[in-house]
DOVEXBA-558480 format. One record per residue: x, y, z of N, C-alpha, C in turn; residue in three letters. Coordinates in nm, 4 decimals, padded with zeros to 6 digits. Example, Ala and Ser with C-alpha at 12.3 -4.5 7.8 and 13.67 -1.06 7.14 Angstrom:
<nodes>
+----------+----------+----------+----------+----------+----------+----------+----------+----------+------+
!     n_px !     n_py !     n_pz !    ca_px !    ca_py !    ca_pz !     c_px !     c_py !     c_pz ! guse !
+----------+----------+----------+----------+----------+----------+----------+----------+----------+------+
!  01.3190 ! -00.5690 !  00.7800 !  01.2300 ! -00.4500 !  00.7800 !  01.3200 ! -00.3300 !  00.7800 !  ALA !
!  01.2850 ! -00.2250 !  00.7080 !  01.3670 ! -00.1060 !  00.7140 !  01.2900 !  00.0030 !  00.7870 !  SER !
+----------+----------+----------+----------+----------+----------+----------+----------+----------+------+
</nodes>
This chain:
<nodes>
+----------+----------+----------+----------+----------+----------+----------+----------+----------+------+
!     n_px !     n_py !     n_pz !    ca_px !    ca_py !    ca_pz !     c_px !     c_py !     c_pz ! guse !
+----------+----------+----------+----------+----------+----------+----------+----------+----------+------+
! -04.5886 !  08.5058 !  00.1984 ! -04.6041 !  08.3455 !  00.2882 ! -04.5440 !  08.2478 !  00.2124 !  UNK !
! -04.5433 !  08.2263 !  00.1073 ! -04.5459 !  08.0897 !  00.0561 ! -04.3867 !  08.0883 !  00.0346 !  UNK !
! -04.3064 !  08.2383 !  00.0125 ! -04.1640 !  08.2335 ! -00.0061 ! -04.1333 !  08.1939 !  00.1622 !  UNK !
! -04.1930 !  08.2822 !  00.2509 ! -04.0975 !  08.1844 !  00.4182 ! -04.1306 !  08.0843 !  00.4287 !  UNK !
! -04.1925 !  07.9757 !  00.3719 ! -04.2567 !  07.8950 !  00.3953 ! -04.1315 !  07.7963 !  00.3049 !  UNK !
! -04.0962 !  07.8412 !  00.1998 ! -03.9627 !  07.7719 !  00.1132 ! -03.8031 !  07.7723 !  00.2391 !  UNK !
! -03.8191 !  07.9157 !  00.2543 ! -03.7334 !  07.9371 !  00.3544 ! -03.6943 !  07.8754 !  00.4517 !  UNK !
! -03.8244 !  07.7844 !  00.5511 ! -03.8133 !  07.7470 !  00.6552 ! -03.7620 !  07.6060 !  00.5846 !  UNK !
! -03.8548 !  07.5315 !  00.4666 ! -03.8298 !  07.4137 !  00.4460 ! -03.6929 !  07.3830 !  00.4165 !  UNK !
! -03.6449 !  07.4753 !  00.3307 ! -03.5000 !  07.4196 !  00.2538 ! -03.3809 !  07.4362 !  00.4095 !  UNK !
! -03.4166 !  07.5244 !  00.5316 ! -03.3509 !  07.5591 !  00.6435 ! -03.3563 !  07.4111 !  00.7348 !  UNK !
! -03.4865 !  07.4020 !  00.7412 ! -03.4725 !  07.2902 !  00.8457 ! -03.3935 !  07.1517 !  00.7445 !  UNK !
! -03.4301 !  07.1369 !  00.6115 ! -03.3710 !  07.0298 !  00.5522 ! -03.2229 !  07.0162 !  00.5229 !  UNK !
! -03.1518 !  07.1758 !  00.5328 ! -03.0068 !  07.1564 !  00.5507 ! -02.9807 !  07.1103 !  00.6273 !  UNK !
! -03.0047 !  07.1773 !  00.7908 ! -02.9866 !  07.1389 !  00.9231 ! -03.0235 !  06.9787 !  00.8991 !  UNK !
! -03.0738 !  06.8874 !  00.8705 ! -03.1250 !  06.7460 !  00.9178 ! -03.0091 !  06.6709 !  00.8352 !  UNK !
! -02.9519 !  06.7314 !  00.6939 ! -02.9043 !  06.6971 !  00.6157 ! -02.7532 !  06.6930 !  00.6880 !  UNK !
! -02.7298 !  06.7709 !  00.7330 ! -02.5930 !  06.7986 !  00.7940 ! -02.5512 !  06.7352 !  00.8924 !  UNK !
! -02.6889 !  06.7182 !  01.0211 ! -02.7115 !  06.6289 !  01.1369 ! -02.6624 !  06.4757 !  01.0836 !  UNK !
! -02.6750 !  06.4375 !  00.9494 ! -02.6466 !  06.2705 !  00.9152 ! -02.4896 !  06.2535 !  00.9010 !  UNK !
! -02.4359 !  06.3857 !  00.8274 ! -02.2742 !  06.3438 !  00.8201 ! -02.1861 !  06.2986 !  00.9796 !  UNK !
! -02.1545 !  06.1846 !  00.9427 ! -02.0731 !  06.1445 !  01.0163 ! -01.9754 !  06.2205 !  01.1002 !  UNK !
! -01.8966 !  06.2680 !  01.2172 ! -01.7971 !  06.3246 !  01.2430 ! -01.6927 !  06.2274 !  01.3188 !  UNK !
! -01.5810 !  06.3457 !  01.2953 ! -01.4368 !  06.2117 !  01.4190 ! -01.5058 !  06.2251 !  01.5360 !  UNK !
! -01.4267 !  06.1261 !  01.6241 ! -01.4474 !  06.1174 !  01.7523 ! -01.3579 !  06.2345 !  01.8028 !  UNK !
! -01.3572 !  06.2482 !  01.9262 ! -01.3206 !  06.3480 !  02.0165 ! -01.1482 !  06.3253 !  02.0042 !  UNK !
! -01.1133 !  06.1718 !  02.0108 ! -00.9875 !  06.1161 !  01.9831 ! -00.9410 !  06.1582 !  01.8551 !  UNK !
! -01.0119 !  06.1653 !  01.7699 ! -00.9156 !  06.1935 !  01.6401 ! -00.9247 !  06.2899 !  01.6164 !  UNK !
! -01.0314 !  06.4459 !  01.6624 ! -01.0215 !  06.5704 !  01.6140 ! -00.9559 !  06.6426 !  01.7216 !  UNK !
! -00.8786 !  06.5758 !  01.8289 ! -00.7742 !  06.6327 !  01.9732 ! -00.6984 !  06.6043 !  01.9107 !  UNK !
! -00.6348 !  06.5177 !  01.7671 ! -00.5229 !  06.5053 !  01.7401 ! -00.4253 !  06.6171 !  01.7362 !  UNK !
! -00.3420 !  06.6655 !  01.7667 ! -00.2324 !  06.7654 !  01.6854 ! -00.1670 !  06.7431 !  01.5707 !  UNK !
! -00.1418 !  06.8679 !  01.4913 ! -00.0684 !  06.8406 !  01.3524 !  00.0371 !  06.7625 !  01.4049 !  UNK !
!  00.1568 !  06.6834 !  01.3091 !  00.2861 !  06.6682 !  01.3635 !  00.3466 !  06.6371 !  01.2729 !  UNK !
!  00.4702 !  06.6660 !  01.3292 !  00.5781 !  06.6451 !  01.1904 !  00.6047 !  06.5086 !  01.1566 !  UNK !
!  00.6736 !  06.4947 !  01.0272 !  00.7176 !  06.3334 !  00.9822 !  00.7920 !  06.2781 !  01.0845 !  UNK !
!  00.9041 !  06.3535 !  01.1350 !  00.9887 !  06.2695 !  01.2314 !  00.9345 !  06.2845 !  01.3597 !  UNK !
!  00.7858 !  06.3453 !  01.4143 !  00.7394 !  06.2838 !  01.5446 !  00.6633 !  06.1743 !  01.5059 !  UNK !
!  00.5905 !  06.1649 !  01.3620 !  00.5283 !  06.0599 !  01.3388 !  00.6118 !  05.9089 !  01.3596 !  UNK !
!  00.7009 !  05.8906 !  01.2899 !  00.8122 !  05.7834 !  01.2378 !  00.8667 !  05.8073 !  01.3982 !  UNK !
!  00.9008 !  05.9037 !  01.5071 !  00.9061 !  05.8456 !  01.6294 !  00.8339 !  05.7740 !  01.7005 !  UNK !
!  00.7149 !  05.7553 !  01.6931 !  00.6135 !  05.7338 !  01.7722 !  00.5489 !  05.5972 !  01.6935 !  UNK !
!  00.5721 !  05.5349 !  01.5849 !  00.4535 !  05.4573 !  01.4795 !  00.6192 !  05.3312 !  01.4374 !  UNK !
!  00.5953 !  05.2423 !  01.3924 !  00.6879 !  05.0869 !  01.3832 !  00.6918 !  05.1270 !  01.2609 !  UNK !
!  00.7925 !  05.0307 !  01.1490 !  00.7538 !  05.0614 !  01.0024 !  00.6081 !  04.9794 !  00.9634 !  UNK !
!  00.6261 !  04.8589 !  01.0672 !  00.4683 !  04.7801 !  01.0278 !  00.3481 !  04.8700 !  01.0714 !  UNK !
!  00.3402 !  04.9341 !  01.1611 !  00.2456 !  05.0110 !  01.1845 !  00.2052 !  05.0955 !  01.0334 !  UNK !
!  00.3371 !  05.1355 !  01.0072 !  00.3202 !  05.2303 !  00.8793 !  00.2894 !  05.1613 !  00.7898 !  UNK !
!  00.3281 !  05.0112 !  00.7209 !  00.2968 !  04.9593 !  00.6678 !  00.1303 !  04.8897 !  00.6354 !  UNK !
!  00.0836 !  04.8886 !  00.7625 ! -00.0614 !  04.8764 !  00.7755 ! -00.1779 !  05.0111 !  00.8301 !  UNK !
! -00.1032 !  05.0911 !  00.8475 ! -00.1704 !  05.2011 !  00.7405 ! -00.1723 !  05.1908 !  00.6462 !  UNK !
! -00.0751 !  05.2131 !  00.5419 ! -00.0899 !  05.1926 !  00.3994 ! -00.2303 !  05.1349 !  00.3261 !  UNK !
! -00.2226 !  04.9362 !  00.4224 ! -00.2785 !  04.8827 !  00.3748 ! -00.4601 !  04.9214 !  00.3827 !  UNK !
! -00.4385 !  04.9741 !  00.5172 ! -00.6096 !  04.9962 !  00.5141 ! -00.6384 !  05.1273 !  00.4694 !  UNK !
! -00.5599 !  05.2644 !  00.4151 ! -00.5451 !  05.3617 !  00.3833 ! -00.5717 !  05.3243 !  00.1607 !  UNK !
! -00.5162 !  05.2248 !  00.1589 ! -00.5768 !  05.1331 ! -00.0181 ! -00.6941 !  05.0749 ! -00.0347 !  UNK !
! -00.6737 !  04.9783 !  00.1382 ! -00.8421 !  04.9230 !  00.0924 ! -00.9750 !  04.9845 !  00.1552 !  UNK !
! -00.9722 !  05.0966 !  00.1968 ! -01.0806 !  05.1378 !  00.2708 ! -01.0824 !  05.2789 !  00.2134 !  UNK !
! -01.0019 !  05.3696 !  00.1650 ! -00.9745 !  05.5147 !  00.0887 ! -01.0158 !  05.4638 ! -00.0661 !  UNK !
! -00.9668 !  05.3777 ! -00.1198 ! -00.9603 !  05.3530 ! -00.2472 ! -01.0764 !  05.2913 ! -00.2930 !  UNK !
! -01.1676 !  05.2547 ! -00.2079 ! -01.3015 !  05.2324 ! -00.2545 ! -01.4161 !  05.3172 ! -00.3112 !  UNK !
! -01.3601 !  05.4182 ! -00.2075 ! -01.4608 !  05.5473 ! -00.2815 ! -01.4016 !  05.6295 ! -00.4046 !  UNK !
! -01.2878 !  05.6740 ! -00.3903 ! -01.2405 !  05.7779 ! -00.5031 ! -01.0614 !  05.6927 ! -00.5517 !  UNK !
! -01.0217 !  05.7751 ! -00.6235 ! -00.8572 !  05.7546 ! -00.6684 ! -00.7813 !  05.8406 ! -00.5458 !  UNK !
! -00.7019 !  05.7580 ! -00.4902 ! -00.5917 !  05.7846 ! -00.4084 ! -00.4965 !  05.8666 ! -00.4381 !  UNK !
! -00.4822 !  05.9798 ! -00.3369 ! -00.3603 !  06.0551 ! -00.3622 ! -00.2450 !  06.0263 ! -00.3438 !  UNK !
! -00.1469 !  06.0424 ! -00.4025 ! -00.0432 !  06.0075 ! -00.3613 !  00.0360 !  06.1180 ! -00.2279 !  UNK !
!  00.1075 !  06.0428 ! -00.1529 !  00.1048 !  06.0817 ! -00.0061 !  00.1846 !  06.2399 !  00.0177 !  UNK !
!  00.2699 !  06.2047 ! -00.1317 !  00.3930 !  06.3182 ! -00.1095 !  00.3644 !  06.4564 ! -00.1569 !  UNK !
!  00.1900 !  06.4630 ! -00.2123 !  00.1437 !  06.5884 ! -00.3097 !  00.0868 !  06.6638 ! -00.1645 !  UNK !
!  00.0674 !  06.6385 ! -00.0395 !  00.0049 !  06.7303 !  00.0587 !  00.1434 !  06.7315 !  00.2152 !  UNK !
!  00.1180 !  06.8536 !  00.2544 !  00.1844 !  06.8425 !  00.3858 !  00.1245 !  06.7981 !  00.4783 !  UNK !
!  00.2107 !  06.7723 !  00.6019 !  00.1477 !  06.7117 !  00.7162 !  00.0229 !  06.7706 !  00.7671 !  UNK !
!  00.0126 !  06.9389 !  00.7530 ! -00.0996 !  06.9536 !  00.7930 ! -00.2164 !  06.9454 !  00.6893 !  UNK !
! -00.1861 !  06.9470 !  00.5681 ! -00.3127 !  06.9165 !  00.4866 ! -00.3586 !  06.8024 !  00.5072 !  UNK !
! -00.2486 !  06.7124 !  00.5458 ! -00.3416 !  06.5275 !  00.5464 ! -00.3793 !  06.5234 !  00.6585 !  UNK !
! -00.3507 !  06.6044 !  00.7861 ! -00.4353 !  06.5908 !  00.9183 ! -00.5539 !  06.6171 !  00.9066 !  UNK !
! -00.5708 !  06.7543 !  00.8356 ! -00.6820 !  06.8087 !  00.7913 ! -00.8106 !  06.6946 !  00.6975 !  UNK !
! -00.7455 !  06.6364 !  00.6039 ! -00.8105 !  06.5599 !  00.5279 ! -00.8591 !  06.4470 !  00.6328 !  UNK !
! -00.7681 !  06.3679 !  00.6872 ! -00.7970 !  06.2611 !  00.7169 ! -00.8801 !  06.2350 !  00.8774 !  UNK !
! -00.8742 !  06.3908 !  00.9279 ! -00.9647 !  06.3932 !  01.0538 ! -01.0907 !  06.4024 !  00.9854 !  UNK !
! -01.1612 !  06.5077 !  00.8704 ! -01.2807 !  06.4934 !  00.7694 ! -01.3048 !  06.3312 !  00.7102 !  UNK !
! -01.2277 !  06.2969 !  00.6475 ! -01.2151 !  06.1243 !  00.6264 ! -01.2654 !  06.0150 !  00.7050 !  UNK !
! -01.1888 !  06.0143 !  00.8476 ! -01.2387 !  05.8845 !  00.8640 ! -01.3729 !  05.8265 !  00.9238 !  UNK !
! -01.4474 !  05.9315 !  00.9453 ! -01.5436 !  05.8749 !  00.9643 ! -01.6357 !  05.8678 !  00.8704 !  UNK !
! -01.5818 !  05.8746 !  00.7309 ! -01.6902 !  05.8878 !  00.6163 ! -01.6631 !  05.7234 !  00.5565 !  UNK !
! -01.4833 !  05.6825 !  00.6174 ! -01.5028 !  05.5806 !  00.5734 ! -01.4974 !  05.4791 !  00.6746 !  UNK !
! -01.5147 !  05.5228 !  00.8215 ! -01.6128 !  05.3969 !  00.8428 ! -01.4805 !  05.3011 !  00.9567 !  UNK !
! -01.3983 !  05.4509 !  00.9784 ! -01.2553 !  05.3360 !  01.0022 ! -01.2700 !  05.4054 !  01.1426 !  UNK !
! -01.2375 !  05.3071 !  01.2752 ! -01.1787 !  05.2809 !  01.3930 ! -01.1115 !  05.4046 !  01.4618 !  UNK !
! -01.1098 !  05.4580 !  01.5726 ! -00.9917 !  05.5579 !  01.5997 ! -00.8621 !  05.4992 !  01.5739 !  UNK !
! -00.8179 !  05.3745 !  01.5997 ! -00.6996 !  05.3257 !  01.5536 ! -00.6672 !  05.2744 !  01.4064 !  UNK !
! -00.7485 !  05.2367 !  01.3469 ! -00.7476 !  05.2417 !  01.2041 ! -00.7264 !  05.3955 !  01.1670 !  UNK !
! -00.7771 !  05.4789 !  01.1432 ! -00.7575 !  05.6195 !  01.1347 ! -00.6145 !  05.7288 !  01.1888 !  UNK !
! -00.6232 !  05.6749 !  01.2781 ! -00.4407 !  05.6958 !  01.3417 ! -00.3430 !  05.6478 !  01.3171 !  UNK !
! -00.3484 !  05.4956 !  01.2129 ! -00.2404 !  05.4351 !  01.1489 ! -00.2649 !  05.4690 !  01.0114 !  UNK !
! -00.3902 !  05.5474 !  00.9613 ! -00.3865 !  05.6107 !  00.7758 ! -00.3014 !  05.7395 !  00.8052 !  UNK !
! -00.3429 !  05.8232 !  00.9231 ! -00.3019 !  05.9536 !  00.9361 ! -00.1686 !  05.9402 !  00.9278 !  UNK !
! -00.1071 !  05.8820 !  01.0574 !  00.0593 !  05.8126 !  01.0110 !  00.1361 !  05.7933 !  00.9400 !  UNK !
!  00.0878 !  05.6704 !  00.8447 !  00.1085 !  05.6820 !  00.7280 !  00.1295 !  05.8070 !  00.5991 !  UNK !
!  00.0124 !  05.8285 !  00.5956 !  00.0201 !  06.0010 !  00.5307 !  00.1498 !  06.0731 !  00.5456 !  UNK !
!  00.1232 !  06.1165 !  00.6777 !  00.2037 !  06.2245 !  00.7263 !  00.3872 !  06.1736 !  00.6804 !  UNK !
!  00.3812 !  06.0268 !  00.7812 !  00.5399 !  05.9927 !  00.7583 !  00.5758 !  05.9866 !  00.6092 !  UNK !
!  00.5299 !  05.9845 !  00.4990 !  00.5341 !  05.9853 !  00.3659 !  00.4976 !  06.1369 !  00.2673 !  UNK !
!  00.4474 !  06.2642 !  00.3300 !  00.3971 !  06.3243 !  00.3157 !  00.5576 !  06.4477 !  00.2379 !  UNK !
!  00.4848 !  06.6001 !  00.1863 !  00.5821 !  06.6286 !  00.1698 !  00.6256 !  06.6991 !  00.2335 !  UNK !
!  00.7433 !  06.7813 !  00.2408 !  00.8264 !  06.8734 !  00.3808 !  00.7252 !  07.0020 !  00.3418 !  UNK !
!  00.6894 !  07.0509 !  00.4572 !  00.6285 !  07.1928 !  00.4659 !  00.6911 !  07.2909 !  00.4131 !  UNK !
+----------+----------+----------+----------+----------+----------+----------+----------+----------+------+
</nodes>
């Protein structure tokens, strides 16, 4: 009986903790993996620079920043979708950071 109680409490704790983690918006989750060329065609140099600034100022608060060229567009797309809500970025800011990172990513 005691073992069952521990299992139930542990399970409930895990569910509660998981519900507390922020999730990316539907807009961000729906973004497809785009190539460097597609990103560069959609965003201006000024927008990419703004993405770089947001990346440096927001993401750098919590951890050491990785060089964009260390990951592929697919890898950055996955990482950014997970990190946007944690960094408390709105959709527009998240899109700019994502665009900057993909535009400067390594080739697939």
